[in-house]
C-alpha positions in Angstrom: 27.0 55.7 13.0 27.6 52.5 15.0 27.3 52.1 18.7 28.7 49.1 20.6 27.0 48.3 24.0 25.8 45.4 26.1 22.1 44.7 25.7 21.0 41.3 26.8 17.2 41.5 27.3 16.3 41.7 23.7 18.5 38.9 22.5 17.4 36.7 25.4 13.8 37.4 24.4 13.8 36.4 20.9 16.6 33.8 20.8 15.2 32.0 23.9 11.8 31.9 22.3 13.4 30.3 19.2 15.6 27.7 20.8 14.7 27.4 24.4 18.1 28.4 25.7 19.0 31.3 28.0 21.6 33.7 26.9 24.1 35.9 28.8 25.9 38.9 27.4 25.7 40.2 23.9 27.6 42.6 21.9 25.2 44.6 19.8 25.8 47.1 17.0 23.2 49.6 16.0 23.4 51.1 12.6 21.6 54.4 12.3 20.3 55.5 9.0 20.1 59.3 8.8 17.8 59.2 5.7 15.0 57.4 7.5 12.7 59.1 9.9 11.0 57.5 12.8 7.6 58.4 11.3 8.5 56.7 8.1 9.5 53.5 9.9 6.1 53.4 11.8 4.2 53.7 8.5 6.2 50.8 7.2 5.4 48.7 10.3 1.7 49.3 9.9 1.6 48.0 6.4 -0.2 44.6 5.9 2.1 41.7 5.1 -0.1 38.8 4.0 1.1 35.3 4.8 1.0 34.4 1.1 3.7 37.0 0.4 5.8 35.5 3.1 5.6 31.9 1.6 6.3 33.1 -1.9 9.3 34.9 -0.8 11.0 31.6 0.2 9.5 29.4 -2.5 12.1 29.8 -5.2 12.7 28.3 -8.7 14.3 24.9 -8.2 16.8 25.5 -11.0 18.7 28.1 -9.1 22.2 27.0 -7.8 21.3 27.0 -4.1 18.0 25.1 -4.8 20.1 22.5 -6.7 22.3 22.0 -3.8 19.5 21.7 -1.3 17.1 19.7 -3.6 18.4 16.3 -2.4 17.3 17.1 1.2 13.7 18.1 0.4 10.6 16.4 -1.1 10.8 18.8 -4.1 10.8 17.0 -7.4 9.9 17.2 -11.1 6.3 17.6 -9.9 7.0 20.9 -8.0 7.4 24.3 -9.7 9.8 25.3 -6.9 11.5 24.5 -3.7 11.8 26.0 -0.2 15.0 27.9 0.6 15.0 29.1 4.2 17.5 31.6 5.5 19.6 29.0 7.3 20.6 25.8 5.6 19.1 22.7 7.1 22.6 21.3 7.5 23.7 24.1 9.8 23.2 23.1 13.4 22.6 25.5 16.2 25.9 26.2 18.0 24.8 25.6 21.7 28.4 26.1 22.8 28.5 29.7 21.5 25.5 31.3 22.9 27.1 34.2 24.7 27.5 36.5 21.6 24.9 37.8 19.2 25.1 40.6 16.7 22.2 43.0 16.7 21.7 45.6 13.9 18.9 48.0 13.4 18.1 51.3 11.5 17.2 53.1 14.8 18.0 52.3 18.4 16.9 54.1 21.7 17.9 52.9 25.2 15.9 54.4 28.1 17.0 53.1 31.5 13.8 54.8 33.0 11.3 53.7 30.3 10.8 51.5 27.2 13.8 50.8 25.1 13.1 50.6 21.4 14.8 49.1 18.3 13.2 49.9 14.9 13.7 49.4 11.3 15.2 46.1 9.9 16.1 44.8 13.3 18.3 41.6 12.8 19.7 39.5 15.5 22.3 36.9 14.4 23.7 34.1 16.3 25.4 30.9 15.0 22.7 28.7 13.6 19.9 31.3 14.4 18.4 34.5 13.0 15.7 36.9 14.2 14.2 39.7 12.2 11.6 42.3 13.2 10.4 45.8 12.3 10.2 46.9 15.9 11.2 45.5 19.3 10.2 47.1 22.7 11.7 46.2 26.0 9.8 47.5 29.0 11.4 49.4 31.9 11.8 46.4 34.2 13.4 44.5 31.4 10.8 41.8 32.1 8.6 41.9 29.0 9.7 42.1 25.3 7.3 43.0 22.5 8.3 42.4 18.9 6.0 43.5 16.0 5.9 43.8 12.2 7.2 40.9 10.2 8.8 39.1 13.1 10.8 36.2 11.6 12.6 33.5 13.5 14.9 31.1 11.7 17.2 28.1 12.4 18.4 25.2 10.3 15.7 24.6 7.7 12.9 26.2 9.9 11.3 29.6 9.6 8.3 31.3 11.3 6.7 34.6 10.9 4.3 36.5 13.1 2.7 39.9 13.3 3.2 40.1 17.0 5.4 38.4 19.7 5.1 38.8 23.5 7.8 37.3 25.7 8.5 37.2 29.4 12.2 37.4 30.1 12.1 35.9 33.6 9.9 33.0 32.9 11.2 32.5 29.2 7.7 31.9 28.0 5.7 33.7 25.4 3.4 33.5 22.4 3.2 34.4 18.7 -0.1 35.7 17.1 -1.2 34.8 13.6 2.0 33.0 12.7 3.1 31.3 9.5 5.8 28.7 9.3 8.0 26.8 6.8 9.8 23.5 7.2 12.4 23.1 4.4 13.2 19.5 5.1 9.6 18.3 5.1 8.8 20.7 2.2 5.9 21.7 4.4 4.2 25.0 5.5 1.3 26.1 7.5 -0.3 28.7 9.7 -1.5 29.1 13.3 -3.7 31.5 15.1 -1.4 31.4 18.0 1.8 29.7 18.9 2.4 29.5 22.7 5.7 28.5 24.3 4.4 27.3 27.7 7.7 25.9 28.8 11.2 25.7 27.5 10.5 22.3 25.8 6.8 22.5 24.9 5.2 24.6 22.1 1.5 24.7 21.5 -0.1 25.7 18.2 -3.7 26.7 18.3 -6.0 26.4 15.2 -3.1 25.2 13.1 -2.7 24.0 9.5 -0.1 21.7 7.8 0.5 20.9 4.1 3.3 20.1 1.6 1.5 21.5 -1.4 3.0 24.6 -3.2 2.2 28.0 -1.6 1.1 29.5 -5.0 -2.2 27.6 -5.1 -5.0 26.4 -2.9 -3.7 23.3 -1.2 -4.9 20.0 -2.5 -4.8 18.7 1.0 -4.0 20.0 4.4 -4.3 19.0 8.0 -6.3 21.3 10.3 -6.0 20.8 14.1 -7.5 22.6 17.0 -4.4 22.2 18.9 -0.9 20.8 18.1 1.6 20.2 21.0 5.3 19.9 20.1 7.4 18.5 22.8 11.1 18.9 22.2 12.0 16.9 25.3 10.2 13.7 24.0 10.7 14.5 20.2 7.0 13.9 19.6 4.0 15.9 18.5 0.4 15.5 19.4 -2.7 16.8 17.6 -6.2 17.1 18.9 -9.4 17.4 17.0 -7.6 16.9 13.7 -9.3 16.7 10.3 -7.8 15.9 6.9 -9.1 18.2 4.1 -9.0 17.6 0.4 -9.8 20.8 -1.6 -11.4 22.3 1.6 -13.7 19.2 2.0 -13.2 17.1 5.2 -12.7 13.5 4.5 -11.1 12.2 7.7 -11.4 13.1 11.4 -9.0 11.8 14.0 -9.6 12.9 17.7 -6.0 12.2 18.6 -2.8 11.6 16.6 0.8 11.2 17.7 3.8 11.8 15.3 7.6 12.4 15.5 9.1 15.9 15.2 12.7 14.6 15.1 14.5 11.3 14.3 14.0 9.8 17.8 11.8 6.8 18.2 8.7 7.3 20.4 5.5 5.3 21.0 2.7 6.2 18.7 0.3 5.3 15.9 1.8 5.0 12.5 0.2 5.5 9.1 -2.8 3.1 8.5 -3.0 0.8 5.4 -6.0 0.0 3.4 -6.8 -2.3 0.4 -9.4 -4.5 -1.3 -8.9 -7.9 -3.0 -11.0 -10.9 -4.0 -9.2 -13.2 -1.6 -9.2 -11.1 1.5 -11.9 -8.5 1.0 -11.7 -5.2 2.5 -8.4 -4.9 4.6 -7.5 -2.4 7.2 -4.3 -2.2 9.3 -3.3 0.3 12.0 0.3 -0.1 13.1 1.2 0.9 16.7 4.9 1.6 17.4 6.2 0.9 20.9 9.5 2.5 21.9 10.2 0.0 24.7 13.8 1.2 25.3 16.6 3.0 23.5 17.9 -0.3 22.1 14.8 -2.2 21.3 11.2 -1.5 20.0 8.1 -3.3 19.0 5.6 -2.6 16.1 2.2 -4.2 16.4 -0.2 -4.1 13.5 -3.8 -5.3 14.2 -5.4 -6.0 10.9 -9.0 -6.7 9.8 -9.7 -8.7 6.6 -13.4 -8.8 5.9 -13.4 -12.2 4.3 -10.9 -13.9 6.6 -11.2 -12.3 10.1 -8.9 -10.4 12.4 -5.1 -11.0 12.6 -2.1 -9.5 14.3 1.4 -8.8 12.8 4.4 -7.8 14.9 8.1 -6.9 14.5 10.5 -6.7 17.4 13.9 -5.2 16.8 16.8 -5.1 19.2 20.4 -3.9 19.6 22.6 -5.1 22.2 25.8 -3.6 23.6 28.0 -6.6 23.2 26.0 -9.4 21.4 24.9 -7.9 18.1 21.5 -7.1 16.7 18.5 -8.9 15.4 14.8 -8.9 14.4 11.8 -11.0 15.3 8.8 -10.8 12.8 5.6 -12.7 12.6 1.8 -12.8 12.3 -1.2 -14.9 13.2 -4.6 -15.1 11.8 -6.8 -17.5 13.9 -9.6 -19.6 12.1 -9.2 -18.1 8.6 -12.7 -18.3 7.0 -11.3 -18.6 3.6 -8.8 -21.4 4.5 -11.0 -24.0 6.1 -11.0 -22.3 9.4 -7.3 -23.1 9.9 -5.0 -21.0 11.9 -2.5 -19.2 9.7 0.9 -18.3 11.2 4.3 -17.0 10.2 7.6 -16.3 12.0 11.0 -15.0 11.0 14.0 -14.4 13.2 17.5 -13.3 12.3 20.4 -12.2 14.4 24.0 -11.0 13.6 26.9 -10.5 16.0 30.3 -9.2 15.0 32.2 -10.8 17.9 35.6 -9.1 17.0 37.6 -8.4 13.9 38.0 -12.1 13.0 34.8 -13.8 14.3 31.1 -13.2 13.6 28.1 -15.3 14.1 24.5 -15.3 12.7 21.3 -17.1 13.1 18.1 -17.3 10.9 14.8 -19.1 11.5 11.7 -19.1 9.3 8.3 -20.8 9.7 5.0 -20.5 7.9 1.8 -22.6 8.5 1.2 -23.2 4.8 2.5 -22.4 1.3 -0.2 -19.9 0.6 0.5 -17.7 3.6 2.8 -15.2 1.8 0.5 -14.8 -1.2 -2.7 -14.5 0.9 -1.6 -12.6 3.9 1.9 -11.1 3.8 2.1 -7.3 3.7 5.4 -7.1 1.9 4.9 -7.3 -1.9 8.7 -7.9 -2.4 8.7 -11.2 -0.8 8.5 -14.4 -2.9 7.4 -17.7 -1.5 10.4 -20.0 -1.2 9.5 -23.7 -1.3 12.0 -24.4 1.4 12.2 -22.1 4.4 15.8 -21.8 5.8 16.8 -22.3 9.5 20.5 -21.9 10.1 23.0 -20.9 12.7 26.6 -20.2 11.8 30.0 -18.8 12.7 32.4 -17.0 10.2 36.2 -16.7 10.7 38.5 -14.3 8.7 42.1 -14.7 9.8 44.2 -11.6 10.2 47.4 -13.4 11.2 47.2 -15.6 8.2 45.7 -13.6 5.2 43.7 -15.6 2.8 42.3 -18.0 5.4 38.5 -18.0 5.8 36.4 -20.6 7.6 32.6 -21.1 8.1 30.7 -23.4 10.5 26.9 -23.7 10.2 24.0 -26.0 11.3 21.1 -25.8 8.7 17.7 -27.2 8.2 14.7 -26.4 6.1 10.9 -26.3 6.3 9.2 -27.5 3.1 6.0 -25.7 2.6 4.4 -28.0 0.0 3.2 -30.9 2.1 2.6 -33.0 -1.1 6.2 -33.3 -1.7 7.5 -36.8 -0.7 10.1 -36.8 2.1 12.7 -38.3 -0.2 12.7 -35.1 -2.4 13.0 -32.7 0.5 16.4 -31.1 1.1 19.0 -32.5 3.6 19.8 -31.0 6.9 23.4 -30.1 7.6 24.2 -31.1 11.2 26.8 -29.4 11.0 28.8 -28.2 7.9 32.3 -26.8 8.0 33.9 -24.9 5.1 37.4 -23.7 4.9 39.3 -21.8 2.1 43.0 -20.8 2.2 44.5 -19.0 -0.8 48.0 -17.8 -0.9 50.7 -16.8 -3.4 50.5 -14.3 -6.3 47.2 -14.0 -8.2 49.3 -12.7 -11.2 51.8 -15.5 -10.9 52.1 -18.8 -8.9 49.1 -19.4 -6.6 48.0 -22.1 -4.1 44.6 -22.9 -2.9 43.1 -25.3 -0.4 39.4 -26.1 0.2 37.6 -28.3 2.6 33.9 -29.0 2.9 32.9 -31.4 5.7 29.3 -32.1 6.6 27.0 -34.5 8.3 23.7 -34.8 6.2 20.4 -36.1 7.8 17.0 -36.6 6.1 14.1 -38.1 7.9 11.7 -40.3 5.9 8.4 -40.3 7.8 5.9 -41.1 5.0 7.0 -44.9 4.9 7.4 -45.2 1.1 10.1 -48.0 1.3 12.6 -45.3 0.4 16.1 -45.6 1.6 17.1 -42.9 3.9 20.9 -42.2 3.4 22.3 -40.1 6.1 26.0 -39.6 6.7 29.2 -37.7 6.6 30.9 -36.3 3.6 34.5 -34.8 3.7 35.7 -33.1 0.5 39.2 -31.7 0.1 41.0 -30.2 -2.9 44.4 -28.7 -3.3 45.2 -26.6 -6.4 48.3 -25.1 -7.8 47.8 -22.6 -10.6 50.0 -20.2 -12.6 48.8 -17.1 -14.4 51.0 -15.9 -17.2 49.3 -12.8 -18.7 50.1 -9.8 -20.8 47.8 -7.3 -22.6 47.5 -9.6 -25.7 47.2 -13.1 -24.1 47.0 -15.2 -21.0 47.9 -18.8 -20.2 46.5 -20.4 -16.9 47.6 -23.9 -16.3 46.2 -25.6 -13.1 46.8 -28.9 -11.3 44.4 -30.1 -8.6 44.2 -33.1 -6.3 40.6 -33.8 -5.1 39.6 -36.1 -2.3 36.1 -37.3 -1.3 35.4 -39.5 1.8 31.8 -40.5 2.4 30.5 -42.4 5.4 26.9 -43.1 5.2 24.0 -45.3 6.5 21.1 -46.5 4.3 18.0 -46.8 6.6 14.9 -48.3 5.0 11.5 -48.2 6.7 8.9 -50.6 5.4 5.4 -49.0 5.3 3.9 -52.4 5.6 5.7 -53.3 8.8 3.4 -53.2 11.9 6.2 -51.5 13.8 6.7 -48.0 12.1 10.1 -47.7 13.8 11.4 -50.9 12.2 14.3 -50.2 9.9 17.0 -52.1 8.0 20.4 -50.5 7.9 23.3 -50.8 5.4 26.5 -48.9 6.1 29.1 -47.8 3.5 32.5 -46.1 3.6 33.9 -44.7 0.4 37.1 -42.8 -0.2 38.4 -41.8 -3.6 41.2 -39.5 -4.9 41.0 -37.9 -8.4 43.7 -35.7 -9.8 42.7 -33.0 -12.2 44.5 -30.8 -14.9 43.1 -27.8 -16.7 44.5 -25.3 -19.1 42.9 -22.0 -20.0 44.3 -19.8 -22.7 43.2 -16.9 -24.8 44.5 -14.2 -27.3 43.3 -10.7 -27.7 43.4 -8.9 -31.0 42.6 -5.1 -31.1 41.9 -2.8 -34.0 41.4 1.0 -33.1 39.9 3.5 -35.3 36.4 5.1 -35.1 35.5 2.1 -33.1 37.5 -0.2 -31.0 37.3 -3.9 -32.2 38.4 -6.6 -29.8 38.6 -10.3 -31.0 39.4 -13.0 -28.4 39.7 -16.6 -29.3 39.9 -19.0 -26.3 40.7 -22.5 -25.7 40.1 -24.7 -22.5 41.2 -28.2 -21.8 40.3 -30.3 -18.7 41.3 -33.8 -17.8 40.6 -36.0 -14.7 40.3 -39.9 -14.7 37.3 -41.9 -13.9 36.6 -43.3 -10.5 33.6 -45.4 -9.7 31.1 -43.6 -7.5 27.9 -45.5 -8.4 25.7 -45.9 -5.4 27.1 -43.0 -3.5 24.4 -40.8 -2.1 23.7 -37.3 -3.5 23.2 -35.0 -0.6 23.1 -31.6 -2.2 24.5 -31.7 -5.7 22.7 -30.7 -8.9 23.7 -30.5 -12.6 25.3 -27.3 -13.7 23.3 -25.0 -15.9 24.0 -24.6 -19.6 25.8 -21.3 -20.6 28.7 -19.9 -22.3 30.9 -19.6 -19.3 30.0 -23.2 -18.3 31.9 -24.4 -21.4 35.1 -23.3 -19.7 34.6 -25.1 -16.3 35.7 -28.6 -15.3 32.7 -28.9 -13.0 29.6 -30.6 -14.3 27.9 -30.5 -10.9 27.2 -27.9 -8.2 28.2 -29.6 -4.9 30.8 -32.2 -3.9 29.0 -35.5 -4.0 30.7 -36.5 -7.2 34.3 -36.0 -8.5 33.9 -35.5 -12.3 35.8 -37.5 -14.9 36.9 -35.2 -17.7 38.7 -35.3 -21.0 37.3 -32.5 -23.1 38.3 -29.3 -24.9 36.2 -26.2 -25.4 36.7 -23.6 -28.0 35.2 -20.1 -27.9 35.4 -16.8 -29.8 34.3 -13.5 -28.4 34.0 -10.1 -30.2 33.4 -6.6 -28.8 32.8 -3.4 -30.3 33.2 -0.2 -28.4 32.3 3.3 -29.6 34.1 6.6 -28.8 32.3 7.2 -25.5 32.9 3.6 -24.2 29.5 1.9 -25.0 29.9 -1.7 -25.8 27.6 -1.6 -28.9 28.0 -5.2 -29.5 29.3 -8.3 -27.6 29.1 -11.7 -29.2 30.4 -15.0 -28.0 30.1 -18.5 -29.4 31.6 -21.7 -28.2 31.4 -25.4 -28.1 32.7 -28.4 -26.2 34.3 -31.5 -27.7 34.5 -34.7 -25.6 37.3 -37.3 -26.1 35.7 -39.8 -23.7 32.3 -40.6 -22.5 31.2 -39.1 -19.1 30.9 -42.1 -16.7 30.3 -40.2 -13.4 26.7 -39.3 -13.1 24.5 -38.1 -10.1 22.0 -40.9 -10.4 24.3 -43.7 -11.5 22.8 -44.2 -14.9 24.3 -42.8 -18.0 22.1 -41.4 -20.8 22.8 -40.3 -24.4 24.0 -36.9 -23.3 26.9 -38.5 -21.5 28.0 -40.4 -24.6 27.7 -37.6 -27.2 31.1 -36.5 -28.6 30.3 -32.8 -28.5 27.7 -30.3 -27.2 25.7 -28.1 -29.4 26.9 -24.5 -30.0 26.3 -21.9 -27.2 25.8 -18.3 -28.2 25.7 -15.2 -26.1 24.8 -11.8 -27.6 24.4 -8.4 -25.9 24.3 -4.8 -27.2 24.2 -1.4 -25.5 22.5 0.2 -28.5 22.4 3.5 -26.6 22.8 4.6 -23.0 19.1 3.9 -22.5 18.6 0.8 -24.8 20.1 -2.6 -24.1 19.6 -6.1 -25.5 20.8 -9.4 -24.0 20.3 -12.8 -25.5 21.6 -16.4 -24.7 21.1 -19.5 -26.8 22.2 -23.1 -26.7 21.6 -26.2 -28.8 21.9 -29.8 -28.3 24.3 -32.0 -30.3 21.4 -33.2 -32.5 20.6 -29.6 -33.4 17.5 -29.3 -31.2 17.0 -26.3 -29.0 18.2 -26.4 -25.4 17.6 -23.0 -24.2 16.8 -19.4 -25.5 16.4 -16.2 -23.6 16.0 -12.6 -24.9 15.8 -9.4 -22.8 15.3 -6.0 -24.2 15.1 -2.8 -22.1 14.6 0.8 -23.0 14.2 3.7 -20.6 14.0 7.5 -21.4 15.1 10.6 -19.5 11.4 11.4 -19.0 10.7 8.2 -17.0 9.3 5.9 -19.7 10.2 2.2 -19.6 9.7 -0.5 -22.2 10.9 -4.1 -21.5 10.2 -7.5 -23.0 11.6 -11.0 -22.2 11.4 -14.4 -23.7 12.6 -17.5 -21.8 12.6 -21.1 -23.1 14.3 -24.2 -21.6 13.9 -27.7 -22.9 13.1 -30.5 -20.4 16.3 -32.5 -20.1 16.1 -35.2 -17.4 18.5 -34.7 -14.4 19.7 -31.5 -16.1 17.1 -28.8 -16.4 13.3 -28.5 -16.1 11.0 -27.3 -18.8 10.5 -23.5 -18.7 8.6 -21.5 -21.4 7.5 -18.0 -20.5 7.1 -14.6 -21.9 6.9 -11.2 -20.1 6.4 -7.6 -21.1 6.3 -4.4 -19.0 5.9 -0.7 -19.7 5.7 2.6 -17.8 4.3 5.3 -20.2 4.2 8.9 -19.0 1.2 10.9 -20.3 0.1 14.5 -20.0 0.2 16.4 -16.7 2.1 14.0 -14.5 0.0 10.9 -15.4 1.5 7.6 -16.4 0.1 4.2 -17.4 1.8 1.1 -15.9 1.5 -2.5 -17.2 3.1 -5.9 -16.7 2.4 -9.3 -18.0 4.0 -12.7 -17.5 2.6 -15.5 -19.6 3.3 -19.2 -19.1 3.5 -20.6 -22.6 4.2 -24.1 -21.3 1.0 -24.3 -19.3 -1.0 -21.7 -21.5 -1.8 -19.5 -18.5 -1.2 -16.0 -17.4 0.9 -16.1 -14.2 0.8 -12.3 -13.5 -1.2 -9.5 -15.0 -1.1 -5.9 -13.8 -2.3 -2.7 -15.2 -2.6 0.6 -13.5 -2.9 4.4 -13.7 -0.6 6.7 -11.6 -0.7 10.4 -11.0 2.0 12.4 -9.1 2.0 16.0 -8.0 4.1 18.1 -5.7 2.2 17.1 -2.5 0.1 14.1 -3.4 -0.2 11.1 -5.6 -2.8 8.4 -6.4 -2.5 5.0 -8.1 -5.3 2.7 -9.1 -4.4 -0.7 -10.4 -5.8 -4.2 -11.0 -3.8 -7.4 -10.6 -4.5 -11.1 -11.4 -1.7 -13.5 -10.2 -0.9 -17.0 -8.9 1.1 -17.9 -5.9 4.8 -18.8 -6.8 4.2 -22.3 -5.6 0.8 -22.9 -7.3 0.5 -25.8 -9.6 -1.4 -23.9 -12.4 -2.4 -27.2 -14.0 -4.6 -28.1 -11.1 -8.2 -27.5 -11.7 -8.9 -26.2 -8.2 -6.2 -23.6 -8.3 -7.6 -20.1 -9.3 -5.6 -16.9 -9.7 -5.8 -14.2 -7.0 -7.5 -11.0 -8.2 -7.3 -7.5 -6.6 -8.2 -3.9 -7.4 -6.2 -1.5 -5.3 -6.2 2.2 -4.8 -3.3 4.0 -3.1 -3.3 7.6 -2.0 0.0 9.2 -1.0 0.1 12.5 0.8 3.7 13.5 0.5 5.2 14.6 3.8 2.4 13.0 5.8 2.3 9.4 4.6 0.3 7.0 2.4 -2.6 4.8 2.9 -0.9 2.1 0.9 2.6 1.8 -0.6 2.6 -1.6 -2.2 2.5 -0.6 -5.9 6.0 0.9 -6.1 7.6 -2.0 -4.2 5.7 -4.4 -6.4 6.9 -2.8 -9.6 10.5 -2.8 -8.4 10.3 -6.5 -7.8 8.5 -7.4 -11.0 9.7 -4.9 -13.6 13.4 -4.9 -14.6 14.8 -1.3 -14.5 11.8 0.2 -12.8 13.9 1.9 -10.1 16.0 3.7 -12.7 12.9 4.7 -14.7 11.1 6.0 -11.5 14.1 8.1 -10.6 14.1 9.7 -14.0 10.3 10.3 -13.7 10.8 11.9 -10.3 13.7 14.1 -11.3 12.9 14.9 -14.9 
């Protein structure tokens, strides 16, 4: 039998306790069960329902369909036996616009206008985004107090709480829950509280509460116990008092006060501390403090103490403007570093971006460091590598909408060279400013036109008085190209005609270091303008044979011609020789940069072969090619020709790659000089498994070719090997064969469980800018331990970032390890 009637007090009681909102009128339906007696219901209500049973009810096998759908939103992984599934999906939001109607069902209902009103047996109150269950609910005669008892459960998106007893004042909308257990699906967390008090509509207080992300079917490896936890929905923050961290019921850390977020709003508070030990800095402790200064900007200050160096301060300021873009200011300072001759160590980074409108944007970047060792000694980010030249730039970008294909870029750029031993003449030029323009129109599959302009003023200050000329000046480069692309499935032909123009206006200022007047200079000005036409022809054929495997054979021919124009003595502002490689054979550019216009008269021949299996894997790709010169190359960067410019051909260039399986790939590149000597060789092999294992090896060799490439000879090997019971061994080595020294060694042991992880690793490494040949340069050595409490934070998180930076394919292997 069903009865429909208005009954607001009960719904107001439980739903307001759940969400802090007052309700008005409710339509309730009471289902009466004739087979269940009132005495039987009372017996059921008095039964003992331990909290463990409550947790296990909602901790389900992660292979179930619903668990698979929700898995991506929780911390559950391969290390967990199950995952939390609460009654209401975390993605379901509470419908605050529809709070006037709730559906109430129960096995038994009695309404007494002169006494207590009672609902008993499977009481369920449903509202969009909310649900309340209880065995019995009693409303007093004055309809002021509501009392719910027996497995009282309150749920909304991803959250669930159960209590033995709930008291609630309908007029004040305040109440409390006794002996409560709770689950948070999104955080994969659960806990218990002796009492939960809702003191106002926005503040909830938990007394004698616990918190953990460990599975409910075992004694938690770790848990937080607090005398009091205050949750403030108005500020989005939580506060704990008299908090202790327990590991296997042993207290290891006590914090009198801790502030943490309970939603995604930003609020001032203390973040997770960091801890580490190394031979260069000693014991290190950092405590980040987050300051939510305004809705559109914030500041994070991190006081750090390094036992061997002293106290330092890091800071990061982020901002977002309404009309002028967003940016970040980051820096650090360590006064009187005891391990660095008592010198002050400083670092500053600034970047800003502003999308002015659909066509214009602007950006700025500034970097500064007090010394070349700052990043290896003090930087907290293991992903950062020390660049020799720190960039400082401001620029404006333009993308035309009225004229598609038109792009322009204007920038002012300078650099700080960290290594103070580098002579001024070898430091990079400043661009004050540089303007780049590109306009491409026509049909990419037919006739196409392209225009490029690169105009810049280059400036370099020579302050070390080495009798070195200081060429500064303006370079204007233009090229106009017409190309035609004639292609079909079995071939293509791409002729191209260009006219290139270079105008250089420069001064040669020479300072004499023996002159008594350090500002005394001699000046020689030059104006140079040259025009060079260029013709290229690129053509290829494709032969295919289909069967069990798809075979593709592609011969390719390339020809380039441009006449010689004398450019000896012209300054070289920013150009370098192009690297050796297979694709470089089919390019008319021998230089990166526009300080020289190449003279060309050569042809390159190449042959590529690909083998594809039935599932699309390229089991083999092989390419071989060679260039044949019909004239000597007379245009050079330094003005002097060498034997490489007079050779009639290059040596062969070979490129090989194989996707042996979906998890195993090999790549190799080799090149030889015309006399048969090795020019370069590199080989990379990478294998990953579905269980998270990784094995990689690389070999890299480059011959020292003056003005073309520097000597480089190194070998690297890495592995990640899972072992029994969620343990894995991690290793990485990078050995410099040229200098006979290990540049980077790392070995570690890592364990992961559902709710915690630990890593212990040792590392010996050099700064990226260190001259390992110098007798006074020693490697940095560190032994680090990292403890991660999942769902709470970590004491150190550098290892994972370090491995992603150093080991090729680590991110993919780590995902397989986590989700296996």
